[in-house]
C-alpha positions, 0 to 999 in steps of 0.5 A: 500500500502506498504512503499516500493511501496510508495517509488518507486512511489515517486521516479518515480514521481520525475524523471518524474517531473524533465523531465517534467520541463526540457525545453531542453527536447522536448515538446512531451516527457515532455507532455508524462512525465506529462501524465505518472505522472498523471496516476501513481498518480491518475490512476485507478487500482493497483500500478502495473496496473498504472505503466504498463499504465505509461510505455505504455505512455512513450514507445509510445512516444519513438517509435514515429518517429517524435521525 
């Protein structure tokens, strides 16, 4: 994995971690941020596939009418 890709993964996980730890953020969004972070760090597939899966998780929670 290239250094640039690793840097982008680090940036994304830092942002997701800050969201997941912010108690002013709704619980379902914090949970989705944690789940997306896990997919990025420990998911299967290429970095692009893991990023797409994480985006899908975040998109799903953003489309939830109960948020």
